[in-house]
C-alpha positions in Angstrom: 69.1 90.7 10.7 73.0 91.7 11.6 71.8 92.4 14.8 70.2 88.8 15.0 73.4 87.1 13.8 75.8 89.6 16.0 73.8 88.2 19.0 72.8 84.3 18.0 77.1 84.8 17.8 77.9 85.7 20.6 75.4 83.5 22.7 77.3 80.6 21.4 81.1 81.9 22.1 79.4 82.8 25.4 78.2 79.6 25.8 81.8 78.1 25.5 83.3 79.9 27.9 80.8 79.3 30.7 80.7 75.4 29.7 84.0 75.4 30.5 84.0 76.5 34.2 81.4 75.6 37.2 77.9 77.4 38.0 77.9 79.7 40.6 77.2 77.9 43.6 74.2 80.1 44.1 72.8 79.2 40.8 73.5 76.0 41.7 71.6 75.6 44.9 68.7 78.1 43.1 67.8 75.3 40.3 68.3 72.3 42.9 66.0 74.3 45.1 63.0 75.0 42.0 63.6 71.3 41.3 62.9 70.4 44.9 59.7 72.5 45.2 58.6 70.6 41.4 59.3 67.5 43.2 56.7 68.2 45.5 58.7 69.4 48.6 57.4 72.3 51.1 58.3 75.4 51.9 58.6 75.5 55.8 58.2 71.8 56.4 60.5 70.1 54.1 62.5 73.3 52.9 63.7 76.7 54.1 65.3 79.3 52.4 65.9 82.9 52.9 66.4 84.1 49.7 63.0 86.2 48.3 61.1 83.8 46.6 60.8 85.8 43.6 64.8 83.9 43.4 63.0 80.2 42.8 60.6 81.6 40.3 63.4 82.7 37.8 65.2 79.1 38.5 61.5 77.4 37.6 62.0 76.8 33.9 65.3 75.5 34.6 64.4 73.3 37.1 61.2 71.7 35.1 63.8 71.2 32.3 66.0 68.8 34.8 63.4 67.7 36.5 61.9 66.2 32.9 65.1 64.7 33.1 65.8 66.9 29.5 69.0 68.4 30.6 71.2 68.5 33.5 70.9 70.8 36.2 74.3 73.3 34.6 72.8 73.2 31.1 69.1 73.7 32.0 70.6 76.9 33.4 72.7 77.9 31.0 69.9 77.2 28.5 67.1 79.5 29.8 69.6 82.1 30.7 70.5 82.5 27.1 66.7 82.4 26.0 66.4 85.3 28.7 68.9 87.4 27.0 67.6 86.5 23.6 64.1 88.4 25.1 66.0 91.0 26.2 67.9 91.8 23.5 64.7 91.4 21.0 62.4 93.5 23.3 65.6 96.0 23.7 67.0 96.4 20.5 63.3 97.1 18.8 62.4 100.0 21.4 66.3 101.4 20.9 65.5 101.3 16.9 63.2 104.3 17.3 65.5 106.4 18.9 65.1 110.0 17.2 67.9 110.8 14.3 70.5 112.4 16.6 70.4 109.6 18.9 70.7 106.6 17.0 74.7 106.4 17.1 74.1 106.2 20.9 71.9 104.0 20.2 73.7 101.3 18.0 76.8 102.1 21.0 73.9 100.9 23.9 73.4 97.7 21.6 77.1 97.1 20.9 78.5 97.8 24.4 75.6 95.5 25.5 75.3 92.4 23.7 79.3 91.8 24.2 79.5 93.1 27.7 76.0 90.3 28.6 77.4 87.3 26.7 81.6 87.2 27.6 81.5 89.0 30.4 78.9 87.4 32.9 81.9 85.4 34.4 81.0 83.8 37.6 77.7 86.3 37.8 76.0 83.9 35.0 72.7 83.6 36.4 72.8 85.1 39.6 70.1 87.3 40.8 71.8 90.8 39.4 72.0 89.0 35.9 68.5 88.0 36.2 67.6 92.0 36.9 70.1 93.4 34.3 68.3 91.0 31.3 64.5 91.6 32.7 65.5 95.4 33.1 66.8 96.4 29.9 64.0 96.5 28.1 62.5 98.8 30.4 65.5 101.0 30.4 65.1 101.2 26.3 61.6 102.0 26.6 61.9 104.8 29.5 64.5 106.6 26.2 61.6 106.8 24.4 58.8 107.9 26.8 61.6 110.6 27.9 60.6 112.4 24.5 56.7 112.0 24.5 56.6 108.3 22.3 53.7 106.6 23.3 54.8 103.3 20.9 54.9 100.6 21.0 51.6 99.2 21.6 49.8 98.5 25.0 50.5 95.3 25.2 54.2 94.7 24.4 54.2 97.7 27.0 52.5 95.7 29.7 55.0 93.1 28.4 58.0 95.2 29.3 56.2 96.5 32.6 55.4 92.7 33.7 59.4 91.5 33.0 61.1 94.4 34.4 58.9 93.8 37.6 59.9 90.0 37.8 63.3 91.6 37.1 63.8 94.1 40.1 62.0 92.2 42.5 64.1 89.7 42.6 66.1 91.7 45.8 64.4 95.1 47.1 67.3 97.3 46.6 67.0 96.4 42.6 63.7 98.9 42.9 66.1 102.3 43.6 66.5 102.0 39.8 63.0 102.3 38.4 62.5 104.6 41.2 65.1 106.5 39.8 64.1 106.3 36.3 60.1 106.9 37.0 61.3 110.0 39.3 63.0 111.6 36.7 60.0 110.8 33.6 57.8 112.4 36.1 59.9 115.2 36.8 60.4 115.7 32.8 56.7 114.8 31.5 54.3 115.2 34.1 52.5 113.5 37.2 49.9 112.5 34.6 52.3 110.9 32.5 52.2 108.0 34.4 48.6 106.8 33.1 50.2 106.8 29.8 52.9 104.2 30.4 51.4 100.7 30.9 54.8 99.4 31.7 55.4 101.5 34.7 51.7 100.7 36.1 52.3 97.1 35.0 55.9 96.6 36.7 54.4 98.4 39.6 51.5 96.0 39.8 53.7 93.0 39.6 55.6 94.3 42.5 52.3 94.5 44.7 51.1 91.2 43.7 54.0 89.5 44.4 54.1 91.1 47.9 50.9 90.2 48.2 51.3 86.8 46.8 54.1 86.2 49.6 51.9 87.4 52.7 48.9 85.3 50.8 50.9 81.7 50.4 54.1 81.5 52.2 53.4 83.8 55.8 55.9 81.5 57.6 58.7 83.0 55.2 57.8 87.0 57.0 57.8 85.7 60.5 59.9 82.7 60.9 62.3 82.6 58.0 63.0 86.4 57.9 63.9 86.1 61.7 66.6 83.8 61.3 68.0 85.9 58.1 68.1 89.1 60.7 69.4 87.0 63.4 72.3 85.2 61.6 73.3 85.8 58.1 72.9 90.0 57.9 74.3 89.4 61.7 78.0 88.5 60.8 78.2 88.4 56.9 79.7 92.0 56.7 81.9 92.7 53.9 85.4 94.5 54.5 84.5 98.2 53.7 87.7 98.7 52.2 87.5 95.9 49.5 84.2 97.1 48.6 85.5 100.3 47.8 88.4 98.4 45.4 85.8 96.6 43.7 83.6 99.4 43.1 86.8 101.3 41.8 87.4 98.3 39.3 84.1 98.4 37.7 83.0 102.1 37.6 86.0 103.2 35.2 84.4 102.4 31.9 81.6 105.2 33.4 84.2 107.8 34.4 85.7 107.6 30.9 82.0 107.3 29.5 81.1 110.9 31.2 84.0 112.4 30.1 83.3 112.1 26.4 80.5 112.9 27.1 81.2 116.2 28.3 84.1 117.1 25.8 82.7 116.1 22.8 78.8 117.8 24.1 76.9 114.8 22.9 74.5 114.5 26.5 71.8 112.5 25.6 68.2 110.9 26.5 70.4 107.8 26.3 72.9 108.8 29.0 70.6 110.1 31.3 68.9 106.4 31.2 71.6 104.8 31.6 73.3 107.2 34.0 70.4 106.5 36.2 70.9 102.9 36.1 74.1 103.0 37.1 73.3 104.7 40.1 70.6 102.6 41.5 72.6 99.9 40.8 75.4 101.3 42.6 73.4 102.1 45.6 71.7 98.4 45.7 76.1 97.6 45.3 76.8 99.4 48.2 73.9 99.0 50.8 74.6 95.4 50.5 77.9 96.0 51.2 79.7 92.3 51.2 81.6 93.2 47.4 81.0 90.2 45.8 82.2 90.3 41.9 78.5 89.4 41.2 77.1 92.5 43.1 78.8 94.7 41.2 78.3 92.9 38.1 75.2 95.0 37.0 77.5 98.2 37.6 79.6 97.0 35.4 77.2 96.3 32.6 76.0 100.0 33.0 79.4 101.7 33.2 80.4 100.0 29.7 77.1 100.2 28.2 77.4 103.8 29.1 80.9 104.2 27.8 79.2 102.7 24.5 77.0 105.5 24.5 78.8 107.9 24.6 81.7 106.9 22.5 79.5 106.2 20.0 77.9 109.5 20.3 80.8 111.5 20.1 82.1 109.5 17.1 79.0 110.8 15.1 79.8 114.3 15.9 83.2 114.6 15.7 83.5 112.9 12.2 
């Protein structure tokens, strides 16, 4: 009950902050694009977009609310994304409540840090693809903590739902797949290759990504043969960021992780939670540098993982000291 009240209270605080500013221009475009699709316009004939189709899919609920005239586009986006956040919190916190006794303090730090940074800190990144990926992928990261110590619960249905959700989130941009790749490699190294078949969420994640790619080939082949060629020759050709600026922004968002690492090393409290969050941080860092633009929303996942890592380290360290 306490966590539910905290989450809802922070949602209201976050909504107040978001309601006072315009939506990110990309986010406004995605919801409007989804609305066009719902109105019956066709890709390749009426519409052309270089973004991967998953960007439109995750905005379909917002587009539908706006299309039906229930809410304006900005309010529809905020409503749906706060629903995404609450779903992420519900699934993640259920899993984190099952960690081993010696890891409970670290799990509390994870929860507090995530609640704060995911509600009060999105800013201009709210609704962006990075925001979606973080929300949809967080339950999968929490599940990885349990799997690492051989816990087979929760049930198969819940695990599959978590895997599908993660598959949708990590498919928004191909770079994001580095995160589950690192997690899976760590689990395979820790538990052996046969463990893969005992993890329905991992299989569901992989199946979701594969089906998504197959669907693109089957239903919108022009995206691959025409749109991507345009993207490569135009967008990728000129829109390169200043690498100095890329580094400067990264330095701003990574400081919390460095502080967390120092605390973990000094207090000798490194746990499975530290490892999972650190691997996610590394994956999102790779994604940030591969994109090489230095946009604030590209750095948002690194910021979230850095703060969550600090929360985990601080809470675990405090438990040991006191």
